[in-house]
C-alpha positions in Angstrom: 5.3 13.9 -12.3 6.7 14.0 -15.8 10.5 14.1 -15.8 12.6 15.7 -18.6 14.8 13.2 -20.4 17.8 13.5 -22.6 16.6 14.1 -26.1 18.4 11.1 -27.5 16.4 8.8 -25.3 13.0 10.2 -26.4 13.0 8.6 -29.8 13.7 4.9 -29.5 10.6 3.3 -30.9 10.9 1.0 -33.9 7.2 1.3 -34.3 7.6 5.1 -34.7 10.3 4.4 -37.3 7.9 2.2 -39.3 5.1 4.8 -39.0 7.3 7.5 -40.4 8.5 5.3 -43.2 4.9 4.6 -44.2 3.9 8.3 -44.0 7.0 9.8 -45.6 7.9 7.0 -48.0 11.5 5.8 -48.3 13.3 9.2 -48.7 16.1 9.0 -46.1 16.8 12.7 -45.8 13.1 13.7 -45.2 12.6 10.8 -42.8 15.8 11.8 -40.8 14.7 15.4 -40.6 11.2 14.5 -39.5 12.7 12.2 -36.8 14.8 15.1 -35.5 11.8 17.4 -35.4 9.7 14.8 -33.7 12.4 14.2 -31.1 12.7 18.0 -30.4 8.9 18.3 -30.0 8.9 15.4 -27.5 11.8 16.9 -25.7 10.3 20.3 -25.3 7.0 18.7 -24.2 8.7 16.7 -21.5 10.6 19.8 -20.2 7.6 22.0 -20.1 5.5 19.3 -18.5 8.1 18.9 -15.7 7.9 22.6 -15.0 4.2 22.7 -14.5 3.4 19.2 -13.2 2.7 18.9 -9.5 3.0 15.8 -7.4 1.2 16.2 -4.0 -0.3 12.7 -4.0 0.9 9.6 -2.3 0.8 7.8 1.0 2.2 9.4 4.0 3.8 7.7 7.0 1.5 8.2 10.1 4.4 9.0 12.4 5.4 11.8 10.0 1.9 13.4 9.5 3.0 16.6 11.3 5.5 17.2 8.4 2.6 17.2 5.9 -0.2 18.7 8.1 -0.4 22.1 6.4 -0.8 20.5 3.0 -3.4 18.1 4.4 -5.4 21.0 5.9 -5.2 22.8 2.5 -6.7 19.7 0.9 -9.6 19.7 3.4 -8.5 17.6 6.4 -10.4 18.5 9.6 -8.8 16.1 12.0 -5.5 16.7 13.8 -2.4 14.5 13.4 -2.9 13.3 17.0 -6.4 12.1 16.2 -5.0 10.0 13.4 -1.9 8.7 15.0 -1.0 8.9 18.7 0.9 6.2 20.7 -0.1 7.5 24.1 -3.8 8.1 23.5 -6.7 6.6 21.5 -6.5 7.5 17.8 -7.6 6.3 14.4 -4.7 3.9 14.3 -6.3 1.8 17.0 -9.3 1.1 14.8 -7.2 -0.1 11.8 -6.1 -3.7 11.6 -3.7 -5.5 9.3 -5.0 -8.8 8.0 -2.5 -11.7 8.1 1.0 -10.5 7.2 -0.4 -7.5 5.5 -2.3 -8.8 2.5 -5.1 -6.3 3.3 -6.4 -4.0 6.0 -9.7 -3.6 7.8 -11.3 -1.4 10.4 -13.0 -2.1 13.8 -16.5 -0.9 13.7 -17.9 -2.0 17.1 -16.9 -2.6 20.7 -17.4 -6.3 20.0 -14.4 -6.6 17.7 -16.4 -6.5 14.5 -14.2 -5.9 11.4 -15.2 -4.4 8.1 -13.0 -5.1 5.1 -13.3 -5.6 1.4 -14.9 -8.7 -0.2 -11.8 -9.4 -2.1 -9.8 -9.3 1.1 -12.0 -12.0 2.7 -12.3 -13.9 -0.6 -9.8 -16.6 0.1 -11.2 -17.3 3.6 -14.8 -17.4 2.3 -13.8 -19.7 -0.5 -12.1 -22.1 1.9 -15.2 -22.2 4.1 -17.5 -23.0 1.2 -18.7 -26.5 0.3 -20.9 -27.9 -2.4 -23.8 -27.9 0.0 -23.0 -24.6 1.7 -21.5 -22.4 -1.0 -20.9 -19.2 1.0 -18.9 -17.7 -1.8 -21.7 -18.0 -4.3 -24.7 -17.5 -2.0 -23.3 -15.3 0.8 -23.3 -16.0 4.5 -24.6 -14.3 7.6 -24.1 -15.6 11.2 -27.2 -15.0 13.2 -25.2 -15.2 16.5 -21.6 -15.7 17.7 -22.0 -19.5 17.7 -22.5 -19.5 13.9 -19.4 -17.5 13.1 -16.7 -19.5 11.3 -12.9 -19.5 11.8 -11.3 -17.4 9.1 -7.9 -19.0 9.2 -5.9 -15.7 9.4 -4.8 -13.4 12.1 -5.2 -9.6 12.5 -2.7 -7.2 13.9 -3.1 -3.8 15.6 -0.4 -1.2 15.2 1.1 -0.3 18.5 3.6 2.3 17.3 5.9 3.4 14.5 9.4 4.2 15.7 12.2 6.0 13.7 15.2 3.6 14.2 17.5 5.1 11.5 20.4 5.9 13.9 20.2 2.4 15.5 20.1 0.6 12.1 23.0 2.6 10.7 25.1 2.4 13.8 28.6 1.3 12.8 27.9 1.7 9.1 30.6 3.8 7.4 29.4 6.6 5.2 31.2 5.1 2.2 30.2 1.5 3.0 28.5 -0.4 0.2 27.5 -3.9 -0.8 27.7 -6.9 1.5 29.7 -5.2 4.2 27.0 -2.6 4.7 24.2 -5.1 4.5 25.9 -7.3 7.1 26.1 -4.5 9.7 22.5 -3.4 9.0 21.2 -7.0 9.3 22.9 -7.4 12.7 21.5 -4.1 13.9 18.0 -4.8 12.8 18.0 -8.2 14.4 18.9 -6.7 17.7 16.3 -3.9 17.3 13.6 -6.5 16.4 14.4 -8.4 19.6 14.4 -5.3 21.7 11.0 -4.0 20.5 9.2 -7.4 20.5 8.6 -7.3 24.2 9.8 -10.9 24.7 7.8 -12.1 21.8 4.6 -10.3 22.6 4.8 -8.0 19.6 5.6 -8.5 15.9 8.2 -6.1 14.5 8.4 -5.1 10.9 11.4 -3.0 9.9 10.9 -0.9 6.8 13.5 0.9 4.7 12.3 4.2 3.5 13.6 7.1 1.3 16.1 4.9 -0.6 17.8 3.7 2.6 18.1 7.1 4.3 15.4 6.3 6.9 14.4 3.1 8.7 11.2 2.6 10.7 10.0 -0.1 13.0 6.3 -1.0 12.8 5.3 -2.7 16.1 2.2 -4.8 16.0 0.1 -6.8 18.5 -1.4 -9.8 16.8 -4.6 -11.8 17.5 -5.1 -15.2 16.0 -8.8 -15.9 16.6 -10.7 -14.3 13.7 -14.1 -15.5 12.5 -16.2 -14.8 9.5 -19.5 -13.0 10.4 -21.0 -12.2 7.0 -20.5 -11.7 3.3 -22.7 -10.8 0.4 -22.9 -13.2 -2.6 -19.8 -13.1 -4.9 -22.0 -11.6 -7.6 -22.4 -8.5 -5.4 -19.1 -8.5 -3.5 -16.9 -9.0 -6.5 -18.9 -6.8 -8.9 -16.7 -4.3 -10.6 -13.5 -6.3 -9.8 -10.1 -4.5 -9.8 -11.4 -1.8 -12.1 -13.9 -0.5 -9.5 -11.5 -1.2 -6.6 -9.3 1.7 -7.7 -12.1 4.2 -8.3 -13.3 6.9 -5.9 -16.0 7.6 -5.1 -17.5 4.2 -5.7 -20.9 2.5 -4.9 -20.5 -1.3 -4.7 -21.0 -4.2 -2.4 -17.3 -4.9 -2.1 -17.2 -5.8 1.6 -17.1 -8.7 4.1 -17.2 -8.8 7.9 -15.2 -10.7 10.4 -14.8 -10.6 14.2 -11.6 -10.7 16.3 -11.5 -12.4 19.7 
């Protein structure tokens, strides 16, 4: 969304100064007047853009989907919030995995733990498993059975739940508290919360600050360390399009790799 800015901040470019100098010559009065006109034009453009611009994009927190559900329906969503995220019943969240500490995500696509993710997400693991005689990165790789699968060297984590812990995090924090004093209390509280939710070490707990420190959420994960490479296309197929294609939708590429979690 375009924001309106103070007019004095809109004209700060030395390059624009140089351009006006070339176009208008060296007459100071004319140049000054044109700069003022240019500034006013930019100012009005920013103001009107802010009035008509609409920002309904972004990523929404799964636990708060009900707050956005009407808008999601308007945009074409057919599923219910509970089908996407539910801590008591099966939902889409149970099919999504976090790779490693969160460098990528993937999805479970079989009852045998088969994971589909991007080629660039598996790139490092595929590269490490490649040798001069068996260059899986260059030539691709497909395990014909479970015995041919190769250890990927990273873990995957399933989201157990997302919990709003704002009140617990801010417990004992004065409303006017700032700086180190505030941070010390929050750090103490989050440490206790992390221990409480970890189920004696059975879960990993990530605590995230949201909305400029006005909300805090705990993401509780169950992690599995035995992950193996099942298949990958050659790099020439998997990496084709690179980062440019990665941010396009819809897209038709071979940017995928497959792993299995045990």
